[in-house]
N, C-alpha and C positions, 0 to 999 in steps of 0.2 A: 146615153141619151135618156129622156123621160120615157120614151116608148119602150126601150129595152128594160128599164126598171119596172114598168108596169107589167110587161110580159113575164119577167122573172117572178114578180109577186104572185101572178096568176098561176104560174107553174108550181110554186111552193104550196099555194092553197090546194091545188089539185092533188099534189103528193100527200099532203096531210089528210085530205078527204079519203083518198084510196087507202091509206094506212089505217084510218079509223074504222073502215068497214071490213077489213080483212079479219078472218077468223083467228089468225095468229096474233092479232094486235094485243090481246090481254096477256100474252106471254113475253112481251118485248123487254121486260126488265128481269126476267127469270133466268138464272144461270142454268146451263144445260143439265147439270146433275140434279136439279130440282124438278125436272120433268119426269112424269110417270113412265115406267118401262123404258128408261134410257140406261144402257149399260156401258156407254162410252166413258173411258177414263181420261184424266187430264193428260197423261203421257201419250195418248193417241191423237191429240189435237196439236196442230202446228201453230195456230194463231187463235187461241180461244178468247172469248169475251168474258172477262172475269169481274167487270164492274158490277157492283151491287145495285139494286133498284133504288128509287128515290126514297127520301125519308117519309115518315108517317105524315108529317105536316104537309109535305108536298102532295102526297096522295090525297089528303083530306081536301085540298083545294083544287084538285083536278077532277073535273067531271068525267064520268064514264070509266074511271079506272077500276080494276077488279079489286074487291076488298081482300081477296086471297093474298095479294102482295103485301098489304098492310099487316095482316095477321101473321104472315110468314116472317116478316122482319121482326115483329114483336117476339115471336117464338124463338128466333135465332138469338136475340139479345138476352132473353130470359134463360134459355136452356143451353146456349152455346151450340157448337157444331157436333153433330152425332158422329159416331165412329164409321157409320155407313157412308156418310158424306165425305169424310176424310179418305176413306179407302177409294171411293170413286174419283175424287180429285187426283190422288196418286201423284202429287207434285214431286215427291221424293225420287221418282224414277224417270223424270223428264231429263233428256239429254240435250235437246234443242228446243227452244221456245221463243215465240214472239208475243210479247205482251204490250205492244205499242198501241198508241191512240186509244187509251182506255177511258178518257174523259172523267177523271177523278175529281169531281167538283165538291164532294161532300166529305167531311172529316172521317165519317164512318167508312166510306169507300177507300180512302187513303189508308186507314188502319187495316182494312181487310187485304189491301194490296200488299202491304208490308208483311202481313201474316203469310201470304202465299210465297213471297220472295224468301222468307226465312226457311221455307221447306224445300227450296231448290238445292239440295245438298249434292246432287249429281249433275246438274246442268253444266254443259260445256260451251254452248253458244246461246246467248241471251240478248234479245232486242227489247229495249225499253224506251223507244222513241216517243217524244212529245206527250209526256204524262204529267207535266208540271211537278216533277219530283224535286224536293228541296233538301232532304236529308236521308241518306241510306246507311248511315254509320252503324245502325243496329243490325244490319244484315251481313251475313257471311256467306260467300259463294266459293266454297273450297276447291271446286274443280272447274270453275268458269275460265275458259281460255279466251273467249271473244265476247266482249260486252259493248253494246252500243247504247249510249245515253244521250244521243243527239237531241237537241232542242228540249231541254228541261230547265229547271231553275236553280241549279247548283251554283253556289257562290265561292266555294273553296274545295280543295282536294280532300280535306278532312271529312267531308260529307259523303265520300265514296264508301261503298261497302268494303268489307275485308276481301281482298282478291289475291290470295297467295299463289295462284296458278295462272293469272292473266297474262296473255301474250299480246293481244290487240285491244286497245281501249279507245273508244271514240267519245269525246266530250264536246263536240262542236256545238255551237250556238247555245251555250249556257251563259252564266254570268261570272265565271271564274276570273278573279282579279289578281291573283298571285299564285306562285308555285309552292306556297307554304303547305306542308303536309305531303309533299312529293316523296319524302323519305319513307313513307309507309309502303310505297311500291318498290322500295329498294331491293327487297329479297324476292320479288316476283320476276319471272322470265319475260319481262316486258320487251316487245320488239317495236311496237308503234303506239304513239299517243297523239291523238288528233285533238287539238285545241282551237281549231279554226273558229273565227267569229266569237272569241272570248276577249274580254278587256285585257287579259294578261298578254295577249299577242302584241300590244302596243308597248310593252316593256322592252327596253333595249337588250339585245342578245339573250332573250329568254330561252331560246333553243339551246344555248350553250350550257344551261343549267341542268 
């Protein structure tokens, strides 16, 4: 009803107002390893937020944003990532990780996300739900046994990462239209493959393949 819609809008405005006055508001786009005196490493986090902050253009048009974020992004692009940051991320030693719902709306964020995935050389259980991912073929996950890619934008199996050890793979709610590329999983110890709500499920006898 109109009354409910009005109340919802008022609630959203209130939430935004509270967020704006919180002291932590200026850190809302900062990754945990960029905070001062933070010694937590990536492998100690179960569900980290790794999405990078907005672009410089976005920051320029947003009133009240901390200029530190803009300078930080420019520094990262010019200098690259420091060895201290790489050590604190420590993605190479993650065994179980949930990187779902990262809201990767900017190309730079997507590029950074792929950079992290390429470093997951020991991960065994990985959740990548609802990240609008379109192509992971440049990624290799040598020890991954369980991979959840539910609700992404994959259109074929060739866009999957290299998965020599995968046992359980969920691809539900993507846009996969054929089983072309399934042979790449032929040497994997695959026990289950979930293709629920993909166009390929309308193909006659697709399970038999």
